[in-house]
C-alpha angles and dihedrals in degrees: 000000000000129000135041132235142133117307088232093068107077094180093073138054121270122225090237093051098248096122135071113287141169087272087076089082083078093048097118090046089050088052089052092052091050090048090054090061091044091051091051095048093041091050090050090053092065106018093073093060092068090054095052098093090048091048089048092054097041099043097029091238123182122228090259089048089057091049090051091049086064100031098045085066097044096043093052090043093051092045095054104035096090092046091051091051091054092044091051092051090049106036101027134288097233092048092050091045092053092047089052092052091052094048093045090052093049092049091048092051093049094046090059090052095050115128099190140022094259095056092043091054091048093050090047086059090054089050090051092052088061094042090055089063095052119057102037090042091049091052088050090051090050093048091052094043097050104055096166108088095219093049090046090054090052091048093049089047090055089046090053090048092054090049092054094044094049093050093046094050093049097088093049095047091041093051092050093048095047092048095046103035112004137262091293090071093067087069100036092054087074094065101076092040092052091047091054092048091050093054094046092046092054091049104042115013112089120216116255138174137183113265090230109018122189123261116252116265110206094170093053091045092053092049091052092052093047094048096049097040096049093044092051093044091052094050096046098041096037095089090049102043097030127263092249095046118120096246093052096044088047091052093052091046092052091046093054093044092049092049093050092045090049093055094046093046095046092050089060095051122091091212107025128185089231109034100210089189089072086072091066085083108084092207092053093046091046091050093052094046091047090049090055092048096042097048092042086057092047096048093044091048094051093046096048095038093053091052092045097049097041104033100032104027090031093223120160119251090255093049089048091051093048091053088061092056092098088057091048092047093052090048090051089055100040100041098066089038089056090052091053093047091050091051093048106031108013132249103296100086098048091043092056092045089049092055094044093052092048093048092047092053092049093049092049092051093051084078096051119131135176090266098042108143120247094240090061092051091048091056090054092047092050091052091050093046091054092047098046093044089058094049113070102053096056091043094054094042095048093048100044104032094069095051132083116256090239089066098035091114093057094043092049091046092054089052092048089047089055090053093050094043087053092048092050092048092045094057092040098046103034092038094049098045090048104042094040091058095054112116122185122354113007094228093058100032101045101070094059093039091055095059093089090051091052090048090055088051090053089051090054089055093051089050090055091052091051094047091047092054095044104040108035101063128093093284091046091059091062109130120251098258124282096324105068112050110184117238092001120150092197125088114265117258109234119231113228 
């Protein structure tokens, strides 16, 4: 962005590109470019689940290997999101965004070439390194492009709608690709989309940086990685190695110690990787907690549902994907509606509906059996589609709206981290409690064994309802202390 003036004058361009500029005539196109990357990453979040039974057969993967195929991606993604937000604010949002697209493309290409479970898991980690540079950076680009608060709310609403739609369409697209081409296609489909996004980014997205970006925090970053990796390993491998075995107990001990050390260390830093002071805002804290619960429910649902429909019902991947169309259709309807409600009435109503739909789906599926009729499953899928479609827009709005634009990348990254932590925990927890309880043949034992997993999903939905009621009112909108000043065009003053 051209021009240079004081950061305190929002009517002019900043030398670092963090102020309004003539490039904003392309603002809706820039939103579209950001949504392309979101659609690609969102699709990848759910599309892989439909390929799991085919991957299991082709690569002779174990149940824990399938969980790691999903969670290797989400754990790395969650671990690096906050770092990528800080890097984007410091080194340039467009540059970080383009690097993410390249890495995501490389990882997708290599995943399709994997010859065993170990290499597939490793390449998923490469893919996640790129994905970590996309969504939080894109939200930061949007927040700094749309300076009018009303327009920003509309843009974030549209962003949330795309997120819901991409995730809902994943099973359908994944089923079609696996049936027609093979499981490799669920990764290779990313390549042309990423190429298009790269070209459009180079042409239309201006470079921007935060006027006063945070310093990098390698110690905090290491503690985040250790906490998430050891927690996920313990949950996934616990049923195999034994919950009271030394490796599993050691993993949980390390995870707790790393989490406590992270909080204590970050509180002492002037410019932390994870600004714990953000959580003084009830709306921000509620958004992060709801993100964890909502995406744990989503990831657990997709993992268990793919195994149930393909291994128990013996449906093809395409048939399985088509059965989720009611969920996708409801998400298509409710996602843009949630964006409009957020812009007009705030985040409380869609948040409560999101939790209620999730809880209803979980409760219905606690009664699932091998011979459960399709119409019953469709009712559960419709409830979940309505709930999940309502979720993302209020989450994003609640988390970002109370933060200064100069730190939008970090705030968005924390929210995205919450989503990915939830997704990792959803697959780990719901997958472990369900597969570990299977006795006898999988096709006959899995439905009953999955009931506890579905009950946990219902509990996640009830938690979202509670958080929506408690954290989105007038008191919930209280700013997070002196750091985040809502709607401010000035850089945030850091608290020692």
